[in-house]
N, C-alpha and C positions, 0 to 999 in steps of 0.2 A: 229764677222762682226762689219763692220765699222757703224759710228751710220749714219743717215743720214742728211745733210746739210740741211736746208729748206731757201737757199737763192735762190731769186727769180730776174728775168729779171726788168728791169726797166716798169713800166707800167703794170706789169702783178700782178692781186689780187691773194691773197691766198687762195686756193679753199680748201686746206685741213685742213684749221682752224675747232677748235670745234665750234667756233662760228660764224663763218666767219668774223674773226677779219681782220680791215686794218691795214697792217703797213705802216711805214716810213722806209726808207733804205737811208745809206749814206755810202758814202765808199773813203778810202784812198787807190790811187795805190801809193805803196812804193817801191821807187830803192834800199833801204839796201838788204843785200843778205837775212837778218834773221828778224823776229820781234823778239822785246825786250821780255823778262819775264815779267808777268801779275805782277810781284811784281815792277814793275819799273812802271807802268801804275796804278797801285793803290796807290804807293807813290808820283805820279805826281798828281793823283784827291786829296789826302791829303794835298799837298802843295797848292793847289789853294782852301782849305777851304771844301771840300767834303768828305763826310765819306762813300765812298765806300764798298758794301757788296757783300761778294762771298757766291755760294752755300755752307750750310754747309757740302755736302756730297762729295765736290771737294777733291781729293785724295791729302796726303800729298805730297808735292814735286814740285806740279801742279803749283804753283805759280812762282815756279824759273825754269821751259821747255820754252825755246824757240820755242820748235815746237808744241805748244798747234794749236788745231782748234776751239774750241768753247769754250765760257763760257759766263753766266748771271752776269750781275755787277746791283745791286740795288743800288738807288739814294736816294729812300725814301722807309720805311716801307707801309705805304700803296699802293704803285704805282708796278706795272709791273716793272720787271728788263728790263734793256738794252741787248739784247744779240750781243756779239762780237762774228764774226766768220772769221777765216783768211785761206785763201787760195793761196798754193804757187804756182811756176812755176816748183816744183819737189814733188813728193809724191801723198799718196793716192787720194786728191782732184783734181789733177792737170786739172783732166778734167770739174771740176767747174771753177778751174781760169781761161782757156783757153775760156769758154764759156761766162764768165764776159768779159775778155780783147776783145773778137772778137767784141761781142755786142757794147761795148764802141767806139772802134775803128769805126764800121761802124755808130755810130750815130754821132762822132765827122766828119765823110768826111762831112755831110751835111753841113757844116761851113768853111769856106774860109780863115778865116780872121789869124791875126799872134797868138793871142790868144789861139785859137782852135788848131793852129798847135803845141802849146807849149803844149797844154795838152796832144794833141797825144801821143807828145813827153814822156810824162810820163808813158801812160799807156801803148806805145809799151817797154820802157824799164823797165816796173813795174817786181819786184821779185817776192812779194807777195801782195796780196788788203785785206785791212781788210775793212769789212762792220758791221756798226752796224743796228740793227732792233729795233724800238722802237712799241708800240701798240699805233697807232694813238688814240682812242678813250680815252687813259687812261694817256699820257705823260702830264705833266703839263710846265710852262716855268721851274721848277727847273728841269727835266729831259732835254729839252733841251740845257742848260746852261752845264750840266754831259757830254750830250753826243759831246756837244762841245768842251770841255775840252779833251776827248778820242780822237776825228778827230785832234785838235791841236796838242796833243800829237805826235800822228803818223804821219803828216806832218812834224812837227821841229824834231824828231829823227830819222825818216826813209826815209828821202828825199821823200816826197810823195805833192800827189796834190787830195785835196777835192772835191770830188762829192756830191751833193744832187739830191734824185730822184727829178722830177720834178721843180726842180732848174736848176741845172749846176753845172759848175766847178768852183772852186774858188782858188784865188789868195791866197799866203801866209798872206798878210794884210785883208783877209777875204772880199775881191771883187769880186763881182760876174765877170769873165773872159769869160764866155762861156754858154748864157743864154740857156738852152733846155727846157725850159717850155713847148713849143710846141712840142717837137717834143719824148719827153719823153712818151707823151700820144698817140702816132701812134702805 
C-alpha cells in the first residue's frame, strides 16, 4: 500500500495533525525531467555549511534514488525536521501533482503582469514539484535558512521557480515577483 502524502493546498490548515499543528509550505516547480538523487541535495547542503540528518531507518540505497517521494531532513537535533515531498507528472502520485499544478495555475490567472506570466509558464511546464513542509511553531532562523538552501538547490539544478505560501513566487535572485499574500488566504 502506498504511503499517504500529506501535501495540502495553499491556505488549508492541517486538520489531521496530532496537535492541530500548522505548517509552512514552499515549493519549487521544476522543469527538469527527473529529481536529483537525495545524496546530491545532502552534499549541496553540506557545501553550504549545513549538517543535514536523514532518518535512521532510511532504506539502503535510498539516497541514490532519483524516484523518491518523501523524506525528512533534520537541521537541528532539538527541532522537528523539514519534510520534503516530490510529486511528478507520472507515477503513483500524479493526482497530487495535477491538483497542485491546477491550483497554482488558477491562482496565477488572477495576475496579469509579465512576472505572473513567467511563473505560469514554469508551472505549466513543470515535470515535478518539490514541496517542503516545516512545523510553524518549531522552526527557527536556522531552519528557514536550511529550507532556503533546499529551495535554491532545486531552483538552480532543476530549472525551477520557487513559491512560498502566503508570499508568492520568487525570481532566481530571491526577489518576490508575484505577490500572492492576499490570494493565498482565499
